N, C-alpha and C positions, 0 to 999 in steps of 0.2 A: 496231058489229061488236065481238067482245069482247077487249078490250086491259088487258095487264097488266105495269106498270112495277116493276123491280127497281131500286130504290134514290130509291122518289117520295117519298122527304120532304127531298131534296135541291130547292133554291128552284130552278132550272128545269128539273128531272123534274118537280117539284109544277106548275108553272105549267104544263107542256106538259099533262101529265094534269087540267087543268082546260079546257084548251080542247080538249079528245079527248072530253071530257065534255060538254062546251057546244056540241059536233056533234055528238049522238046517240049517241054511243059507248057501250057498259057498259063503264066503269075500275072497275079494282082495282091491288094493288100488292103493295112488302114494301121493307122498310128494316132495318138491324142495332135500330136504334136509332125506334122511332115518335114523336114527338118536336114541339112546337106550336114556331114558329106554324105551320106548315105542315100537321099534321095535325089540327089545328083546321079549319083555311078544308076541306082533304079531306074532310075528314068530314061536314061543312056542305052538300059540293056532292054528297053523294052519294056518293061513293067509299070501296070497302071499302077496309080497310086491314092490313095482317098482320102482324104483329113475328120479323125472324129469317126467313130461308132455306130452305126444305123444300123438295126434291125431288116428295116422297110428295104434297104440299099441292098445288104445283104443278100435276101430273097429276089430279088429282082436279079442277082448277079448272076445265081445259082453255082458255085461253084458245086464242083463233084468232093471236093475238100476241104475242110478247114485246117490249119495249122495254129493252133493255139498258142501263143509264147507265154511265159512263166513269168513277165509281171503282166497276164489277163488276173484277174480273180473272180467272182461272186459278185453279181451284180454289176459288173458289164455289161449292156445291154445288149450288143452280140450272144455272146457269153448265155445268158438268160434267155435269150431268144431261141438257140441251138439248145441248150435244155429242155426245155420246153417241146419244142415241134418236132425233136429228132428228124426231121426235114435234112441234114444233109452232117454223113461222117468227118468225124473230126477226131484230132491226135495232135499229140503232143509233137516239139521239135526234133527230140533226142531219136524218139521213136520213127519219124519220119526218115531221117539219116539212115538209120538202122534200115528200115524196108527198101528204101531207095538207094543207099550207096555203098554203106557200109557193111550187108550181109555176105557180098561179094568179092570184097576185099581183103587184103591184108593191112591191119590199120597199127599204126603208131598213134598211140593214145598220149596225150602229154597234160600228166593231172600232176598238183602241189597247188599248195597256199598261197606262195610267188612264184612269179617268170614264165606263169601256162604260156602268156600270149608270143613273150616275145623268145620261147625254149620250141615252142609252134614255127614261128618265120625261120628260125633258124634253122631249123629240122629241115623243111620244104626249102628253105634255099641252098642246104648244101646237096641233098636230092639233087636238087636241078643243076646247081655248079657241076658235081660228077655226070651230065648227061642225061640226067631219069627225066621221067616226066610225071613225078605222084600229082596225087590229087591232095587237097588239103582243104582246111577251114577253119581260118584265124578268129579268134574275135577279139579282134580290132583291125587299126588299119594300118597297114606296115609297110614299109618303104623297101624292103627287100623282105618276099618277092612283090614286083610293083599291083597286085593285087591280092585281094583278103581270101580269098578262094577257086576254087578250081577244081575240073573233074578229073585228071590226067589220065593215063590211060590203066586198063584193068592189071596190067601185067607190074607194073608198079605200087608200092605203097599208100596209103590214104594216110596224110599227117592232121590230125584233127586235136583240139582243144580239148580237153577234159574236164570241165567245168564238176566240182562235188555239188554244186546249188541243184535244189528242185527242179525238175523235169517241166511241171505245171500243176496247177492246182487241183485237180485230178490224178496227179501222179509223182508222190512226194520221194521216190528214188533219186539219188542223183542222177545227174545227165550221164554221166560216163558210163554208168553202169549198162545202157544201152548199147554204147559203141564197139562192143567186139574184140577186143585189144589183142594182137599177136604180138605190138612187143608196148607193153606198161613203161609208164616212163613218170618217175614217181619223185618229182623235185624239193618236196620237203616236206610236212608238215606241221601245222600249227591249227590254236582254236579260230575261230573267225564266221561268219554268218551265224550269228544271236541269234534269228529268228528262228535259224532253222534246226539247227543243232545245240544240245543242252552241256554239252562241255567236251574239253577233248578228245571222251575213250568216246564219244559220239561220233567225230569227225575220223577217227581213228576204225571204228567198225563198218564205215561206210567204204574209207580207202582196202581194209581187210576185202571185201568184199569187191572190190574191182580186181585187186589181185588174184580170189577164185574163178574168174572168168578166164584168165590167161591160160591158150592151152599150154600142155608140157611140150610142144616143138616150140614153144615162146621163148620172149622174154621179158623180163621184169626189170628195167634201168632205174636206179635208186640212187639216192643221194646216202652215200654212206657212213657220213657226218652228221647225220642226224639221229639223235635218239629216240624221237618221236617213233621213225618209220623204224627202226631196231626194233620196238616194241612191238612192231606187228609180227614177227617170228622168223625164223626161219625160210617160210615159203619153199615146202619143199615140192611141190608140182610142179616146179617150173623152174628153168634155168634164170637165174638172178644174180646180177654184175653190178659192182656198188661201185659207184664215182664219186670222187672228194679230194680232201688235200691231206687225209692222214693215210699212216701206212699202211694199214690192210686193207683197201681201197684197189681194187680192180685196176682202175684209170686213176692214175691221179693226175690231181693239178700240181704243179710244182711252183715255186719261183715266182710268184705271183707280185709284179711291181707295177703301181702306178704315180704317174708326175701330170703336170699339164700338159705332157706331148700326147698325152694317152696310157696304155695298159699292153703288159706283156705276160705271159704266162708260156709253160714248157705242157706238156701233155704226155703221160706215161701209161703204157699198156703194158702190163707185167713187168714193170722193171724197163722194157723196152722204148727208146724213144719215139713218138709218132710226129709229135710238131710244133713246133717253135711260133708262140702265136703274138699279134703282134698289131691292134687295131683299138677304134675310137669311143669300145662302145666301155662304160664307167664301172667300178667296183670288180671286189673279188664273186660277187653275186650273179655279175654277165658273162664272168667267166668258165662260172658255175655252169649256167643255162649253157655256154656254147661248149660244155665238154659232156652234158649232159646229151645232146642232141647229135653229138659227132657220133659217139656212141652208138645212140639209139639208130642215125641212120645207117652207119657202119654194119652195123649188125643186119638189119634189116636187107642187105647187098651184100655182104660178104661176112655170114655169121660165123664162120673159123675164126679172120683173122679183117676184124674192122680196121686196122690203121693200112689196108688197101682203100677209104672213102681218102681224099685227096683235103687235105684241109687250108687250101691257100686263099679262097675267097672267104675266111674271116676278116680278111683286111682290111676287103672294101665293101661289108656287112652292113646300112646305115641304120639299122633298129624299127624301131616299130614308134607310130605318133604317138602326142602323150605319154612315153615312157621313157625318160631322163631327158625327153626332148627341148632342145636350145632353141629356145625363140628368139632370142637378140642378144648379140654377141659384141660387144664392143671394149677396148682396152676398162673401160670404167664401170661398166654395167654389164652382166650377164644377167639373161632372165630363161629360166626353165620349167618347164610343165610335167610334171609325173603324177600318175593315176592313181598314186602311194595311197591307201586308205590303212593300213597296217600297222602297227609301230615298229614291227621288224626292217618294214620295207622304208619308213619315214630314215631308221638308227643307219640301216647298211648306207644308204643315197648320203647323205648327211656324213655320213664319215668316209665317202666315195669323193664328194666334194671339197672335202678337207685335202686331201692329197689333189685332187686336180685344181684346186684351184687356192692355192696359197696365197696367204696376206689379203684374201677379200673377206670384206665382212658379212656373212650369211644372214641372209632374211626369211626365216618360212613359216608362210602362210598355209595354215592348213583349212579347211572345212571339213568339220567333223558329219559325214553324211549318210555313210553307207548305215546299212541296220547294227552295226557291230561297233563303229567308234560313234554312233547316237549315245551309247550306252557306254556306262562305268567300267565295264567288263575289264577292257583294257587299259583304264587310265591312268594306271601306276605304271604301264609300260610306254604309254604317248608320254608321261612325264618325262620318264629316262631319255626316250626319242629326240624331243621336243629342244632337250637340254642341249643338244650337240649343236645348235645356232647360237648367232649370237641374238637377234632378234627373232620374234615369236608375234605373227598378227593369228587371232584364230576368229575364225567364223564363227556365227551363229549356227546353233545345231538344227538340222533341219527336222523337221515335222515337231518342235518339239508341242505339242499339244498333244500326239499320241502315245507320251511316255510320264511315267509318275515321275516327281519330284527326286524321289532317292532312288531312282535308276538312270536320269538321263546326267549325259557327260557334264561334268561339274568346270563350267569354263575358270569361274573365278578360284575354284580352289588351283587349279592347274596353272594360272598366273603365278596367284602365290606362289608356291610352289617354284615356279620358274624364277621364280626373284631370292628364294636363297641360293640359288644354285648361280646365279649373278648374270641371268638371263633379264633381258626388258621383256613382258610379254603385253600385247593391247589387245582389245577386241572391240566389238561397235555393234549397235544394236541393228547392222543393215549390212551387206558386205558393200554398197555403194561405199559409207561412210567410214569404214576398212580402210578402202584402198586410197580415200582422203590421207590418213596417219600413216598410212606407206608411201603414198606420193613424199608426204609432208618429210616423213623421217629419212630416206634415202635420199634427198636431193639437198637434206643439211650435212651429210656426212658428202666432205668434198676430197678430205687426205688419204682414201686408202678407195680401191674397187671392190665395186660388192656386186653379190649374186644374190639373184631376187627367186626362191623355188616357191612353186605355188603345187600344194599336195591337194588335189581331189581328185575324185570318180565321177562329178558332175562337172558344171561348166563354172561353182564360183559365181554363180551369177552373170558372168560377161566378164567378170573384171579382169580376168586375167590378159585378154586381148584389149583392152581399156589402159591398162596399165602398159602394156609392149608401146601400143599407139602416141601413147603422150610421153612416152621415151625416148620413140625414135623423131618428132615431129620437135624437140626441144634441139 
């Protein structure tokens, strides 16, 4: 089949396009900006890429199916042509995945407000390290496994990141509703995606819908310490396994410690020792991701006793790009890029870095770019999280003209609050100007080692790479 992907350079769309190509389909696609790393990977796989959206070109290409990414909306010229002419069949990415892959697989669907990408990568990694050939689709760029997507074999599970965001402009259901879970992993649940969900109860509703499609011979693996997940109820239609630090969990994380050398913790299944883990991934949040992944993979392969799954490989797990990724590491300066865009993620990462980098001055640069962080709805929580740093640099709010003054993230209010907490905070009209403030401030500190962490779900207008390059050149 000839399949055309609209928005092909997005991580999920690009990895799905690679799956379609691996399945033998002729694949092409377009994006507003054809950019690496995804463009490089796609081109190497023999996928034709087009810059921008052109109805005349699409008509000439005449694919048999168009996959419409959820970043596409009414007004896009190719979308309007598809609707006007009905000349080509179109679908959403989640619907394509169900029809072409997931409907015939035993799927592990990893959901949650935080940690989906890392937990999906960990689950696929552990299955492979235990001699299996799982399929997987990871919504990021993992280091382990070394690719973001693979078909695997029909006999083994398919692991997929289950996003609660909507499927397409014509299908407002959460993506994960399409994914036919045999095992649903619920990492955590908080309010996010303020452009899609009204409130926390609205988010809980869609997660509850996900649990309702887990079969009775399947499993729900959930964070047993999360009160928002507990509010979903007993979920009696299938088997439930709870994971966490509390004593009532079936799989417990105990003895977590973190130092400059890394983190360590123990896993106990119904009180029985399963593994002592020592690895390089930061924070209790990543230990929880590992426990969730181990439980899901273990149940998928050994339903009666997940402890048969070997976990030695966790010591070699290298993580996912842009998730607490260390870009520069010298005795005097360390630079980290993190995809964090929710206050809980920022707080947990900064707390971890205090333990991992003792004695360092911590500079936190944050770009309010996501559809939730651009608004004031979580502003108080962002204030508390950013107060865990020593110095804070606030980027300009993305697309401010689309928000009313009273609903827009108030940078000046955040700066004033941080000052009452003894934290110096800065902003600037442009990210380039903010970079100059950061460079000046870090250059003036010579008596203590420093850590600079950039939090963004975008590019921060390229200042991350510029900061690293400038400091490596000195």
